[in-house]
C-alpha positions in Angstrom: 94.3 111.4 134.9 93.6 107.7 134.7 91.2 106.3 132.1 88.8 103.5 132.9 86.1 101.6 131.0 83.3 103.1 133.1 83.1 106.3 131.1 83.4 104.6 127.8 80.7 103.2 125.5 82.8 100.1 124.9 81.8 98.6 128.2 78.2 98.1 127.1 79.4 97.0 123.6 81.7 94.5 125.1 79.0 93.0 127.4 76.8 92.6 124.3 79.7 91.2 122.3 80.7 88.7 124.9 77.5 86.9 124.5 77.8 86.4 120.8 81.2 87.3 119.4 84.7 85.8 119.3 88.3 86.2 118.1 91.6 84.4 118.8 95.2 85.0 118.4 97.9 82.4 118.1 101.3 83.3 116.7 104.4 81.6 115.6 107.9 83.0 116.4 107.9 86.6 115.0 104.4 86.4 113.6 101.2 87.4 115.2 98.1 85.7 113.7 94.5 85.3 114.4 93.2 81.7 114.1 89.7 80.2 113.9 90.3 76.6 114.7 91.4 75.0 118.0 95.2 74.3 117.6 96.5 71.0 118.8 99.6 70.8 121.0 102.6 72.0 119.0 100.5 73.1 116.0 100.9 76.6 114.6 98.1 78.0 112.4 98.9 80.7 109.9 95.2 81.6 109.2 94.7 85.3 110.0 92.4 88.3 109.5 95.2 90.8 109.5 96.2 92.2 106.1 99.5 90.8 104.7 102.0 91.9 102.1 103.9 88.8 101.1 107.4 88.5 99.9 106.1 87.7 96.4 104.0 91.0 96.5 107.1 93.0 97.3 109.1 91.5 94.5 106.3 91.6 91.9 105.4 95.3 92.4 109.0 96.4 93.2 108.3 97.6 96.7 111.8 98.1 98.0 110.9 100.0 101.2 108.3 99.4 103.8 106.2 102.5 103.1 105.7 101.6 99.4 105.0 97.9 100.4 102.3 98.9 102.9 100.6 101.1 100.2 99.6 97.9 98.4 97.0 97.3 101.1 93.5 98.6 101.4 92.9 100.9 104.4 96.5 102.2 104.1 97.2 105.8 102.8 100.8 106.7 101.8 101.8 110.2 102.8 105.0 112.1 103.6 106.1 114.7 106.2 107.3 117.2 103.6 109.2 119.3 106.2 111.2 116.3 107.3 111.3 114.2 104.1 109.9 111.2 105.8 107.7 108.6 104.2 104.7 107.8 106.4 101.3 106.1 106.3 97.9 106.3 107.7 95.8 103.2 108.6 92.1 103.9 108.5 92.9 107.5 109.4 95.4 106.6 112.3 98.9 107.9 111.9 102.2 106.1 112.6 102.2 107.0 116.3 98.8 105.3 116.7 99.7 102.2 114.6 103.3 101.5 115.7 105.9 99.5 113.9 107.3 96.1 115.1 109.9 93.7 113.8 109.1 90.1 114.8 106.8 91.5 117.5 109.6 93.9 118.9 108.7 97.6 119.0 111.2 99.7 116.9 109.4 103.1 116.6 111.5 106.1 117.6 111.1 106.8 121.3 111.0 110.6 121.1 108.0 111.1 118.8 106.7 107.6 117.9 107.3 108.1 114.2 109.6 106.4 111.7 110.7 107.2 108.2 109.5 104.1 106.4 111.7 105.0 103.4 114.7 104.0 105.5 113.4 100.5 106.1 114.2 98.2 103.1 112.3 95.0 102.4 115.1 92.7 101.1 115.3 90.7 104.4 111.6 90.5 105.1 109.3 87.4 104.5 106.1 89.4 104.9 104.5 92.5 106.5 101.5 92.0 108.7 99.0 94.8 109.5 96.4 94.5 112.2 93.7 97.2 111.9 91.7 98.3 114.9 91.6 94.9 116.7 95.1 93.6 117.4 96.7 91.1 119.8 97.5 92.1 123.4 100.9 90.5 122.7 101.9 93.7 120.9 101.7 95.7 124.1 100.6 99.3 124.7 99.8 102.2 122.2 98.2 100.2 119.4 95.4 102.7 119.2 94.6 102.0 115.6 96.4 98.6 115.2 99.9 97.4 114.6 102.4 96.8 111.8 104.7 93.8 112.1 107.7 93.2 109.9 108.4 89.5 109.8 112.0 88.6 109.1 113.0 85.9 106.7 113.8 82.4 108.0 115.6 79.8 105.9 113.9 76.5 105.1 116.5 74.8 103.0 120.0 73.4 103.7 121.4 76.4 101.8 119.5 79.1 100.0 120.0 82.7 98.9 119.5 85.4 96.4 121.3 88.5 95.2 120.3 91.4 93.0 121.5 94.7 91.5 119.5 97.6 90.2 119.6 101.0 88.6 116.9 103.7 88.3 116.4 107.4 87.4 118.2 109.9 89.5 121.5 107.9 89.2 120.0 105.4 91.7 122.0 102.2 92.2 121.2 99.5 94.6 122.4 96.0 95.5 121.3 93.4 98.0 121.9 89.8 99.0 120.4 87.3 101.5 121.7 83.9 102.4 120.5 81.3 104.8 120.9 77.8 106.0 118.6 75.5 108.0 120.4 72.6 109.6 117.4 71.2 111.5 118.8 71.8 114.9 119.8 75.4 114.1 119.4 78.0 111.3 121.2 81.1 110.2 119.9 84.0 108.0 122.1 86.9 106.9 121.4 89.8 104.6 122.9 93.1 103.3 121.5 95.9 101.2 122.8 99.2 99.8 121.0 102.0 98.0 122.3 105.4 96.8 120.5 108.0 94.8 121.4 111.6 93.7 117.7 112.4 93.8 114.4 111.9 92.0 113.1 113.5 88.8 110.2 115.8 88.9 107.4 115.7 86.3 107.9 117.6 83.1 104.6 119.3 84.0 106.1 120.8 87.2 106.3 124.6 87.0 109.6 125.9 88.4 109.5 128.2 91.4 112.0 130.4 93.3 113.1 127.4 95.4 112.9 124.6 92.8 114.1 124.8 89.2 112.6 121.4 88.1 114.4 118.4 86.6 116.1 116.5 89.4 114.5 117.5 92.7 116.8 119.8 94.7 118.5 118.3 97.7 116.6 115.0 97.3 119.7 112.7 97.6 119.7 109.7 99.8 122.0 106.8 100.9 121.0 103.8 102.9 122.8 100.6 103.8 121.7 97.7 106.1 122.9 94.4 107.5 120.9 91.8 109.3 121.8 88.5 111.0 119.4 86.0 112.6 120.6 82.9 114.4 118.1 80.4 115.6 118.1 77.2 117.6 115.3 74.6 117.2 116.1 71.7 119.6 112.7 70.1 119.0 109.3 70.5 117.3 107.9 72.9 120.0 110.8 75.0 121.1 112.7 77.8 119.3 115.2 80.4 120.3 116.5 83.2 118.0 118.9 86.1 118.3 118.7 88.9 115.7 120.8 91.9 115.0 120.0 94.8 112.6 122.2 97.7 111.7 121.1 100.4 109.2 122.9 103.6 108.3 121.3 106.4 106.3 121.8 110.0 105.2 119.4 112.2 103.2 118.6 115.7 102.1 115.5 117.8 102.8 114.0 119.0 99.5 112.9 122.6 100.1 109.3 123.6 99.8 108.3 124.8 96.4 106.3 127.6 98.0 106.9 129.7 101.1 108.8 128.6 104.2 111.6 126.6 102.4 114.0 124.8 104.7 117.6 124.1 103.7 118.2 121.0 105.8 120.4 117.9 105.6 120.5 114.8 107.8 124.2 113.7 107.7 123.2 110.5 109.5 120.1 108.5 110.3 121.3 105.3 112.0 119.5 102.5 113.8 120.6 99.4 115.5 118.5 96.6 117.0 119.4 93.5 119.0 116.7 91.2 120.2 116.1 87.7 121.5 112.8 85.8 121.0 112.1 82.4 122.4 109.3 79.9 122.7 109.5 77.0 125.2 107.0 74.2 125.9 106.7 73.9 129.7 104.3 70.9 129.3 101.8 69.5 126.9 99.4 72.3 127.9 101.7 75.3 128.7 104.3 77.2 126.8 106.1 80.5 127.5 107.4 83.1 125.0 110.0 85.6 125.9 111.1 88.7 124.0 114.1 90.8 125.1 115.4 93.8 123.0 117.7 96.8 122.8 117.2 99.4 120.1 119.4 102.5 119.4 118.6 105.5 117.2 121.0 108.3 116.2 120.0 111.2 114.1 121.8 114.3 113.0 120.4 117.6 111.5 122.3 120.5 109.9 120.3 123.7 109.1 121.8 125.9 106.4 121.2 129.5 105.5 120.3 129.0 101.7 120.2 126.6 98.8 124.0 126.5 98.4 124.2 124.4 101.5 127.6 125.9 102.4 126.9 127.9 105.5 125.4 127.0 108.9 124.6 130.4 110.4 125.0 129.2 114.0 127.0 125.9 114.2 125.9 125.4 117.8 122.2 126.1 117.6 121.6 125.0 114.0 123.4 121.7 114.2 121.8 119.1 116.5 121.7 115.3 117.0 119.4 112.8 118.8 120.7 109.9 120.8 117.7 107.7 121.6 117.5 104.2 123.0 115.0 101.6 124.0 115.3 98.5 126.1 112.7 96.2 127.4 111.0 92.9 127.0 107.9 90.9 127.4 106.9 87.5 128.8 103.9 85.6 127.5 102.5 82.5 129.2 99.9 80.4 127.4 97.9 77.5 128.8 95.5 75.2 127.1 94.8 73.2 130.3 91.1 74.1 130.4 89.0 72.2 127.8 88.3 74.3 124.7 90.2 77.3 126.0 93.5 79.0 125.4 94.5 81.6 128.1 97.4 84.0 127.7 99.0 86.2 130.4 101.4 88.8 129.1 103.6 91.4 130.8 105.5 94.2 129.0 108.2 96.5 130.3 110.0 99.2 128.2 112.4 102.0 128.9 112.7 104.9 126.4 115.5 107.4 126.6 115.9 110.5 124.5 119.0 112.8 124.5 119.4 115.8 122.3 122.7 117.6 121.8 123.6 120.8 120.0 126.6 121.4 117.7 128.9 121.7 120.6 127.8 118.3 121.9 126.1 119.9 124.9 123.0 118.1 126.1 120.1 120.4 125.5 117.4 117.9 126.6 117.2 114.5 128.3 113.9 112.6 128.9 113.3 109.1 130.1 110.1 107.1 130.4 109.2 103.6 131.6 106.2 101.9 130.0 104.7 98.8 131.6 101.6 96.8 130.8 99.8 93.7 132.0 97.4 91.8 129.7 95.2 88.8 129.6 93.4 87.0 126.8 91.0 84.1 127.0 90.2 82.3 123.7 87.2 80.1 124.0 86.1 77.7 121.3 82.4 77.6 121.4 82.4 75.1 118.6 85.1 73.9 116.2 84.3 76.8 113.9 83.4 79.5 116.4 85.9 81.2 118.7 85.4 83.8 121.4 88.3 85.9 122.5 88.3 88.3 125.4 91.2 90.6 126.1 92.1 93.2 128.7 95.3 95.4 129.0 96.4 97.8 131.7 99.2 100.2 130.7 101.2 102.7 132.7 103.6 105.4 131.5 105.9 106.7 134.2 108.2 109.7 133.6 111.7 109.0 135.1 113.7 112.0 134.0 112.9 115.4 132.5 115.6 118.0 131.6 115.5 120.8 129.1 117.8 123.8 128.9 115.9 126.9 130.0 112.7 125.0 130.9 112.6 123.8 134.5 110.1 120.9 134.7 108.6 119.1 137.7 108.5 115.4 137.1 105.0 114.7 135.8 102.6 112.2 137.3 102.2 108.7 135.8 99.5 108.2 133.2 97.5 104.9 132.9 95.0 103.4 130.6 92.8 100.3 130.7 91.7 98.7 127.5 89.5 95.7 126.5 88.5 94.0 123.3 86.2 91.2 122.1 85.4 89.7 118.7 83.8 86.9 116.8 85.5 84.7 114.1 83.4 82.1 112.3 84.8 79.7 109.7 81.9 78.5 107.5 84.5 76.2 105.9 88.3 76.0 105.4 88.3 78.9 103.0 85.5 81.2 104.3 85.7 83.4 107.3 83.3 85.9 108.8 84.3 88.1 111.7 83.2 90.9 114.0 85.4 92.7 116.5 85.2 95.6 118.9 88.3 97.0 120.7 88.9 99.9 123.0 92.4 101.1 122.6 94.7 103.9 124.0 97.8 105.8 123.0 99.9 107.3 125.8 101.5 110.6 124.8 105.0 110.6 123.4 107.9 112.6 124.8 107.5 115.1 121.9 103.8 115.5 122.6 104.5 116.5 126.1 107.8 118.4 126.0 108.6 119.7 122.5 108.5 123.5 122.0 109.0 123.1 118.2 111.5 125.9 117.8 109.9 128.0 120.5 106.4 128.1 118.8 104.7 125.7 121.3 104.1 125.7 125.0 104.9 122.3 126.6 102.1 120.3 128.2 103.2 117.6 130.6 99.6 116.9 131.7 98.5 115.3 128.4 96.2 112.3 128.9 96.1 109.2 126.7 94.2 109.3 123.4 91.2 106.8 123.3 89.5 105.0 120.5 86.8 102.4 120.2 87.2 100.4 117.0 84.4 98.3 115.5 84.7 96.1 112.4 82.8 93.4 110.6 84.3 91.6 107.7 84.9 88.6 105.4 87.9 86.9 104.1 87.7 83.9 101.8 88.0 82.0 98.6 84.5 81.9 97.2 85.7 80.0 94.1 89.0 78.3 93.1 92.0 80.6 93.2 89.8 83.7 93.8 90.6 85.6 96.9 88.0 88.1 98.3 88.1 90.4 101.3 85.6 92.9 102.6 85.3 95.0 105.8 83.3 97.8 107.2 85.0 99.7 110.0 84.0 102.5 112.5 86.3 104.2 115.0 85.2 106.7 117.6 88.3 108.6 118.8 88.2 110.8 121.9 90.9 112.9 123.8 92.8 113.1 120.5 96.0 115.1 121.0 95.8 118.1 118.7 97.4 121.5 118.2 95.4 124.3 119.9 95.9 127.9 118.5 95.6 131.1 120.4 92.3 132.9 120.0 92.2 134.6 116.6 95.4 132.9 115.3 95.7 130.2 112.6 99.5 129.6 112.9 102.1 128.8 115.6 104.8 131.4 116.0 107.1 132.7 118.7 104.7 135.5 119.4 101.5 133.4 119.1 102.4 130.1 120.6 100.3 126.9 120.3 99.9 123.9 122.6 99.2 120.2 122.3 96.0 119.4 124.1 93.4 116.6 124.6 90.6 118.3 122.6 90.0 116.1 119.6 86.9 114.0 118.9 87.1 112.3 115.5 85.0 109.6 113.8 86.5 107.4 111.1 84.2 105.2 109.1 84.8 103.3 105.9 84.7 100.3 103.7 87.5 98.1 102.3 87.2 95.7 99.4 89.9 93.5 97.9 89.9 91.0 95.0 92.5 88.8 93.4 91.6 86.3 90.7 92.9 84.5 87.6 91.0 85.2 84.4 92.9 82.4 82.6 96.1 80.4 82.9 98.0 83.4 81.5 96.2 86.4 83.1 95.7 87.4 86.7 93.9 90.6 87.9 93.4 92.1 91.3 93.0 95.3 93.3 91.4 96.9 96.3 89.2 99.9 97.2 89.1 101.9 100.3 86.5 104.5 101.4 87.6 106.5 104.4 85.2 109.1 105.8 86.6 111.3 108.6 84.6 113.7 110.7 86.1 116.3 113.1 83.4 116.1 115.8 85.0 118.5 118.2 85.8 121.2 115.6 83.9 120.7 112.3 85.4 123.9 110.9 88.9 122.5 111.1 89.8 120.0 108.4 91.4 116.6 108.9 94.4 116.5 106.7 96.5 114.0 104.7 93.8 111.3 103.9 91.9 110.9 100.7 88.3 109.8 100.8 88.8 107.3 98.0 91.7 105.0 97.2 91.7 102.4 94.4 94.4 100.1 93.1 94.3 97.6 90.3 96.9 95.3 88.8 97.1 92.8 85.9 99.7 90.1 85.4 100.2 88.6 81.9 102.3 85.4 81.5 103.6 85.5 77.9 105.0 81.9 78.1 107.2 80.5 80.7 110.0 83.2 80.4 108.2 86.5 80.1 105.8 88.3 82.5 104.2 91.7 81.9 102.8 93.5 85.0 100.8 96.7 85.2 99.8 98.5 88.4 97.5 101.5 88.7 96.6 103.6 91.7 94.0 106.3 92.2 93.7 108.7 95.1 91.0 111.3 95.4 91.8 114.8 96.6 93.0 115.4 100.2 93.3 118.4 102.4 96.8 119.6 103.3 95.6 122.4 105.6 92.3 124.1 106.3 92.6 126.2 103.1 94.7 124.0 100.8 93.3 121.0 99.0 95.7 118.8 97.0 94.3 117.4 93.7 93.6 113.7 93.3 95.8 111.7 91.0 96.2 108.5 89.1 99.6 106.8 88.5 100.4 103.9 86.2 103.4 101.6 86.6 104.6 99.0 84.0 107.2 96.2 84.2 108.5 93.4 82.1 110.3 90.4 83.7 112.4 87.9 81.7 113.5 84.7 83.3 116.5 83.2 81.4 116.4 80.3 83.8 114.4 79.4 86.9 117.1 81.1 89.0 118.1 84.1 86.9 115.7 87.0 86.0 116.0 90.5 84.7 113.4 93.2 84.6 112.8 96.7 83.3 110.0 99.1 84.1 108.7 102.6 84.5 106.8 104.2 87.4 104.3 107.0 86.9 104.2 106.3 83.2 102.0 109.3 82.4 104.4 111.6 84.2 101.7 112.9 86.5 102.6 116.0 88.6 101.1 115.3 92.1 101.8 115.9 95.8 101.1 114.2 99.1 102.0 117.3 101.1 101.7 121.0 100.0 104.9 122.2 98.4 106.5 118.8 98.1 105.9 117.2 94.7 106.3 113.5 94.2 108.6 111.9 91.5 107.6 112.2 87.9 108.2 109.4 85.3 111.0 107.2 86.5 112.7 104.2 84.9 114.4 101.2 86.5 116.2 97.9 85.7 117.1 95.0 88.0 118.8 91.6 87.8 118.3 88.8 90.3 120.0 85.5 90.9 118.7 82.8 93.2 121.0 80.1 94.6 
């Protein structure tokens, strides 16, 4: 069933917004930004309304993986899929399928289910992380129902530059990483490597042992990850740039068993990902330029299911040993023209092919699915005045199944599904450091392969007729510097989500079993409203403080008796930096989360954690640091039966060259 504007309240909202509101997006290579001043030919503005985690933030607060780095932002809730040992996030109540992950504008989420374990993505080779909430550029392409997360890779600026570090932490964790780069004017090269291995993480001393977890070091919580990245760029002139990037990361991990009922004894012997992509920007004239993205992404994943906590026996090596062989290839072309006075018009086309293959322990293909995803988008950025910018965007996306095969489940190739989306907004710069904005965006998420075809160990009935999820996202906000060195952000958001894909139980049942099977259906209507506040300010030459607050209120409109899980109503972070002279810094970071529902009957308690760190700089280029996370040793969980780490210590040393 195709979706159109005519049945959506956004159509009226857009007509009203077009008369008074504006937004614009202009992005440099690998970075998507929203600007509020008319760029001259060849000028790239980095002003933006998206939330950003900088390289300095990642280093200052020891955010070594993308999940922990994103948790620094307002509107972002860190969670985990306890049954798969995956670190995940929500953005204003939207999950990782609805706010997809990109690297330099290239989609890298897993084709089968749209998720990614953010614990596997290290931050050593990133310059920043950019999060667009609700309103996001049409350049990202389809499925940005609640926004987009863009990892921006490092790019050298000096003739030669680099850094290297080593670190140790509780749980016999050891890690090392290095990055080196050179910029020769006509060309540049950036290369990096990282390695991390851990025997597991310590539980809080307040944890009470159970039949499946004896406390101390968390059972089967080991991990190992390594990653290499290479980026080669050509910059023949001030306006053109061409880059080729390659990423390869290998991982393996254990699945800690639930501390309650339903413990799983699983291991992932490999979790590997490779990406190769090309990004270019070419000036066709003084008024036109074209940007091209081409990419290939490969994901391999293996799972072994054991009979008990000795992890010595796989009861059925064929059925209980499986692997995924997924791949994505595609590209986009973006043409921008500034030929009309006071306007910047973008035309974008996207094409993506997703392929999923699952094999059992005998290497027999048990399922094979293939989709093509295409989209056409247009955006018109109109400068009403030098400080006021109107942006209108429209996108048409189509998901076309190409191949459907599953052992024992004959499928007829489903029909294509389409969605049409539009957005508008207003960005007003009162001065160079003060911005007010208002946006409205109708977005869609087309169902994943797992949504449509997965039987989840024979407890679900497949549903190939699923329609796209729909959301209308509204936001008004402010970003600025009201006084020298004081950074302030504020936003009010509202999202009206319809056709949300949710589990539907059989009448009278509250669980999904082989005898009482469930199904994914378009039945959900959810409202998400909230407030975000952020502040960062020096108190003196030696002291800086900052923090943010998020209020997220979720309402299950379609089924008020069923709780929405995984998201706390309140989240508060605060930090303080004390510079004890030129050589020593002391940093403290506190985070509070209110209670959250893990199921319709289980509510997880709220918690507060406190992290401390001391940094000593022997020289400008050499530093050492020691610290402790969860200083109070709080016993808390983000998923029922899966406690988080207790008090943990770490030490690192870094060399810049």
